[in-house]
Backbone as ProteinMPNN parsed JSONL, in Angstrom:
{"seq_chain_A": "MIIRLAARFLITLTIYSRLYCHLCEDMLNALKKLQAVHRFDLEIIDIDEDATLRERFNADVPVLARGEQIICKHFYNEQAIADILHDG", "coords_chain_A": {"N_chain_A": [[12.577, -1.71, -6.151], [11.374, -4.018, -3.845], [9.829, -4.253, -0.814], [8.97, -6.214, 1.901], [6.927, -6.082, 4.622], [6.16, -8.144, 6.841], [4.517, -10.996, 8.307], [3.512, -13.13, 7.15], [0.555, -13.298, 6.848], [-2.968, -13.826, 6.144], [-4.006, -11.773, 4.56], [-2.649, -9.652, 2.156], [-1.497, -6.485, 1.578], [-0.593, -4.1, -0.843], [1.501, -1.382, -1.338], [2.031, 0.977, -3.699], [4.566, 3.089, -4.422], [6.926, 5.835, -4.264], [10.263, 7.099, -3.884], [10.901, 9.948, -1.813], [8.326, 10.964, -1.683], [5.946, 12.594, -0.06], [3.253, 12.03, 0.47], [3.227, 9.306, 0.088], [4.898, 8.477, 2.171], [3.331, 9.31, 4.336], [1.064, 7.618, 4.056], [2.29, 5.115, 4.302], [3.315, 5.231, 6.936], [0.904, 5.368, 8.382], [-0.179, 2.884, 7.702], [1.695, 1.152, 8.843], [1.237, 1.653, 11.555], [-1.348, 0.683, 11.697], [-0.869, -2.004, 11.291], [-0.082, -2.845, 13.773], [-2.407, -3.303, 15.05], [-4.148, -4.743, 13.394], [-3.88, -7.79, 11.596], [-1.965, -8.132, 8.852], [-0.102, -8.518, 5.835], [2.343, -6.387, 4.407], [3.384, -5.081, 1.44], [5.783, -3.199, -0.193], [6.255, -1.338, -3.018], [8.409, 0.251, -5.201], [7.558, 2.306, -7.699], [9.152, 3.534, -9.561], [11.13, 1.838, -10.288], [10.201, 0.161, -12.164], [9.143, 0.318, -15.354], [6.583, -0.164, -16.415], [4.894, -0.079, -14.154], [5.428, 2.532, -13.359], [4.351, 3.977, -15.496], [1.687, 3.234, -15.21], [0.935, 4.107, -12.587], [2.005, 6.644, -12.132], [1.006, 9.392, -11.668], [-0.607, 8.919, -9.546], [0.383, 7.958, -7.108], [0.562, 7.735, -3.53], [-0.574, 4.379, -4.09], [-2.766, 2.068, -2.828], [-3.306, -1.36, -2.743], [-5.038, -4.501, -2.958], [-4.108, -7.31, -4.248], [-5.291, -7.077, -7.485], [-7.176, -5.228, -6.895], [-7.814, -1.908, -6.338], [-7.545, -0.053, -3.452], [-7.227, 2.511, -2.318], [-6.124, 5.761, -3.434], [-3.605, 8.287, -3.47], [-4.336, 9.321, -0.828], [-4.577, 8.06, 2.513], [-7.229, 6.011, 3.215], [-9.157, 5.37, 5.65], [-11.641, 4.04, 6.116], [-12.065, 2.519, 3.758], [-9.887, 0.797, 3.873], [-10.37, -0.502, 6.303], [-12.707, -1.862, 5.608], [-11.703, -3.759, 3.773], [-9.948, -5.208, 5.435], [-11.678, -6.259, 7.348], [-13.436, -7.761, 5.829], [-11.781, -9.639, 4.86]], "CA_chain_A": [[12.811, -2.41, -4.916], [10.185, -4.518, -3.173], [10.06, -4.498, 0.604], [7.828, -6.877, 2.532], [6.838, -5.963, 6.073], [5.145, -9.169, 6.974], [4.7, -12.227, 9.056], [2.762, -14.098, 6.347], [-0.849, -13.391, 7.215], [-3.85, -14.151, 5.028], [-4.236, -10.604, 3.715], [-1.473, -8.887, 1.757], [-1.761, -5.201, 0.947], [0.565, -3.595, -1.577], [1.532, 0.059, -1.534], [2.867, 1.422, -4.809], [5.047, 4.389, -3.974], [8.223, 6.243, -4.796], [11.091, 7.83, -2.932], [10.701, 11.389, -1.649], [6.901, 11.257, -1.865], [5.433, 12.761, 1.304], [1.978, 11.317, 0.596], [3.588, 7.888, 0.232], [5.402, 8.307, 3.53], [2.186, 9.428, 5.245], [0.259, 6.403, 3.986], [3.086, 4.012, 4.837], [3.336, 5.357, 8.395], [-0.426, 5.002, 8.876], [-0.328, 1.435, 7.537], [2.536, 0.488, 9.85], [0.505, 1.744, 12.823], [-2.499, -0.21, 11.59], [-0.369, -3.379, 11.419], [0.019, -3.175, 15.191], [-3.755, -3.635, 15.514], [-4.723, -5.735, 12.479], [-2.864, -8.668, 11.009], [-1.878, -8.17, 7.399], [1.224, -8.332, 5.262], [2.47, -5.155, 3.645], [4.411, -5.119, 0.404], [6.062, -1.844, -0.663], [6.873, -1.408, -4.343], [8.832, 1.527, -5.779], [7.127, 2.275, -9.103], [10.189, 4.065, -10.442], [12.022, 0.745, -10.675], [9.503, -0.656, -13.157], [8.551, 1.251, -16.319], [5.145, -0.43, -16.542], [4.239, 0.46, -12.962], [5.568, 3.989, -13.398], [3.359, 4.471, -16.452], [0.336, 2.971, -14.681], [0.626, 4.79, -11.331], [2.846, 7.825, -11.984], [0.342, 10.557, -11.074], [-1.556, 8.472, -8.527], [0.992, 7.434, -5.884], [0.599, 6.307, -3.287], [-1.728, 3.549, -4.423], [-2.846, 0.885, -1.979], [-4.082, -2.388, -3.439], [-5.035, -5.904, -2.541], [-4.105, -7.948, -5.56], [-5.597, -6.098, -8.534], [-8.196, -4.308, -6.393], [-7.311, -0.657, -5.783], [-8.265, 0.317, -2.234], [-7.224, 3.97, -2.272], [-5.032, 6.467, -4.115], [-3.223, 9.608, -2.982], [-4.493, 9.508, 0.608], [-4.998, 6.943, 3.366], [-8.681, 5.98, 3.383], [-9.324, 4.453, 6.776], [-12.838, 3.212, 5.966], [-11.847, 1.554, 2.676], [-8.933, -0.196, 4.368], [-11.084, -1.284, 7.318], [-13.615, -2.768, 4.901], [-10.892, -4.857, 3.227], [-9.412, -6.019, 6.525], [-12.761, -6.974, 8.03], [-14.029, -8.725, 4.906], [-10.787, -10.687, 4.662]], "C_chain_A": [[11.462, -2.818, -4.329], [10.573, -4.83, -1.737], [8.805, -5.147, 1.161], [7.934, -6.721, 4.041], [5.758, -6.94, 6.495], [5.552, -10.287, 7.903], [3.907, -13.345, 8.396], [1.351, -14.348, 6.884], [-1.677, -13.648, 5.969], [-4.045, -12.995, 4.058], [-2.902, -9.928, 3.425], [-1.941, -7.621, 1.066], [-0.467, -4.737, 0.299], [0.439, -2.094, -1.708], [2.534, 0.35, -2.652], [3.263, 2.85, -4.486], [6.326, 4.755, -4.709], [8.969, 6.995, -3.702], [10.732, 9.311, -2.946], [9.268, 11.832, -1.921], [6.287, 11.376, -0.47], [4.084, 12.081, 1.503], [2.219, 9.82, 0.78], [4.065, 7.605, 1.656], [4.274, 8.377, 4.546], [1.358, 8.148, 5.254], [1.013, 5.225, 4.592], [3.133, 4.052, 6.363], [1.998, 4.958, 9.006], [-0.637, 3.492, 8.788], [0.506, 0.661, 8.556], [1.869, 0.525, 11.22], [-0.67, 0.773, 12.825], [-2.08, -1.672, 11.738], [-0.231, -3.804, 12.881], [-1.321, -3.644, 15.753], [-4.374, -4.767, 14.695], [-3.598, -6.552, 11.851], [-2.975, -8.664, 9.494], [-0.428, -7.989, 6.993], [1.213, -7.057, 4.445], [3.655, -5.273, 2.7], [4.559, -3.697, -0.131], [6.812, -1.953, -1.98], [7.157, 0.004, -4.84], [8.52, 1.495, -7.274], [8.208, 2.756, -10.058], [11.208, 3.012, -10.864], [11.412, -0.164, -11.73], [8.747, 0.28, -14.099], [7.039, 1.066, -16.464], [4.378, 0.133, -15.354], [4.307, 1.981, -12.934], [4.534, 4.59, -14.338], [1.945, 4.331, -15.884], [-0.026, 3.876, -13.501], [1.298, 6.153, -11.155], [2.182, 8.982, -11.244], [-0.54, 10.187, -9.889], [-0.937, 8.021, -7.213], [0.689, 8.33, -4.692], [-0.697, 5.625, -3.707], [-1.664, 2.328, -3.515], [-3.764, -0.111, -2.652], [-4.044, -3.697, -2.668], [-5.181, -6.693, -3.823], [-4.32, -6.879, -6.62], [-6.629, -5.067, -8.091], [-7.544, -3.08, -5.77], [-8.178, -0.289, -4.581], [-8.349, 1.831, -2.115], [-5.993, 4.506, -2.996], [-4.813, 7.801, -3.415], [-3.232, 9.718, -1.458], [-4.965, 8.22, 1.28], [-6.502, 7.046, 3.584], [-8.998, 4.917, 4.43], [-10.518, 3.516, 6.595], [-12.649, 2.145, 4.889], [-10.905, 0.434, 3.125], [-9.597, -1.094, 5.411], [-12.028, -2.286, 6.664], [-12.866, -3.984, 4.358], [-10.425, -5.789, 4.345], [-10.499, -6.819, 7.236], [-13.405, -8.026, 7.143], [-13.088, -9.886, 4.616], [-10.68, -11.049, 3.24]], "O_chain_A": [[10.519, -2.027, -4.327], [11.521, -5.573, -1.48], [7.697, -4.672, 0.914], [8.901, -7.166, 4.659], [4.575, -6.6, 6.506], [6.72, -10.493, 8.231], [3.659, -14.384, 9.008], [1.011, -15.451, 7.311], [-1.142, -13.684, 4.86], [-4.231, -13.214, 2.861], [-2.12, -9.664, 4.338], [-2.689, -7.673, 0.089], [0.62, -4.956, 0.832], [-0.597, -1.584, -2.135], [3.715, 0.015, -2.559], [2.409, 3.716, -4.299], [6.746, 4.076, -5.646], [8.377, 7.462, -2.729], [10.311, 9.852, -3.968], [9.038, 12.964, -2.346], [6.126, 10.372, 0.224], [3.797, 11.601, 2.6], [1.506, 9.152, 1.529], [3.675, 6.607, 2.263], [4.248, 7.606, 5.505], [0.991, 7.646, 6.317], [0.427, 4.424, 5.319], [3.002, 3.015, 7.012], [1.962, 4.284, 10.035], [-1.209, 2.889, 9.696], [0.066, -0.368, 9.07], [1.925, -0.453, 11.965], [-0.95, 0.124, 13.833], [-2.846, -2.488, 12.251], [-0.26, -4.996, 13.186], [-1.373, -4.298, 16.795], [-5.044, -5.642, 15.242], [-2.502, -6.045, 11.613], [-3.961, -9.136, 8.929], [0.367, -7.387, 7.714], [0.194, -6.691, 3.86], [4.783, -5.532, 3.121], [3.566, -3.061, -0.483], [7.869, -2.579, -2.055], [6.262, 0.846, -4.895], [9.142, 0.745, -8.026], [8.182, 2.419, -11.242], [12.058, 3.279, -11.714], [12.03, -1.145, -12.144], [7.811, 0.96, -13.678], [6.305, 2.042, -16.62], [3.33, 0.754, -15.528], [3.35, 2.641, -12.529], [3.91, 5.599, -14.014], [1.109, 5.217, -16.063], [-1.155, 4.36, -13.414], [1.156, 6.758, -10.092], [2.75, 9.499, -10.282], [-1.159, 11.065, -9.288], [-1.674, 7.725, -6.272], [0.574, 9.547, -4.836], [-1.772, 6.225, -3.679], [-0.643, 1.644, -3.441], [-4.865, 0.235, -3.082], [-3.155, -3.954, -1.857], [-6.26, -6.736, -4.415], [-3.602, -5.879, -6.646], [-6.925, -4.13, -8.833], [-6.808, -3.193, -4.789], [-9.402, -0.223, -4.689], [-9.419, 2.376, -1.842], [-4.982, 3.822, -3.151], [-5.739, 8.368, -2.837], [-2.25, 10.159, -0.861], [-5.664, 7.406, 0.676], [-6.992, 8.06, 4.083], [-9.092, 3.728, 4.127], [-10.419, 2.326, 6.891], [-13.032, 0.992, 5.087], [-11.11, -0.733, 2.791], [-9.403, -2.309, 5.4], [-12.136, -3.427, 7.113], [-13.346, -5.112, 4.473], [-10.499, -7.011, 4.215], [-10.253, -7.942, 7.677], [-13.868, -9.058, 7.628], [-13.51, -10.962, 4.192], [-9.887, -11.92, 2.883]]}, "name": "protein", "num_of_chains": 1, "seq": "MIIRLAARFLITLTIYSRLYCHLCEDMLNALKKLQAVHRFDLEIIDIDEDATLRERFNADVPVLARGEQIICKHFYNEQAIADILHDG"}
């Protein structure tokens, strides 16, 4: 399942996650709060619905990316995300 929480801004961040993952929920909640301050689109992808993504990210979720660039894994990294959002 792919969920887009967006208003079509210039920056799109993608969170690769899975159901019942507390780290995924923590990162998603932090990103939703950040969306109230910074303008970016957020795409949520459940890796368990795609065998290739599951193989690639299985032990690393949540993974936050912008395109092919990995921003952070496992935990919300405020500085890494801020760098992406400010650099555009």
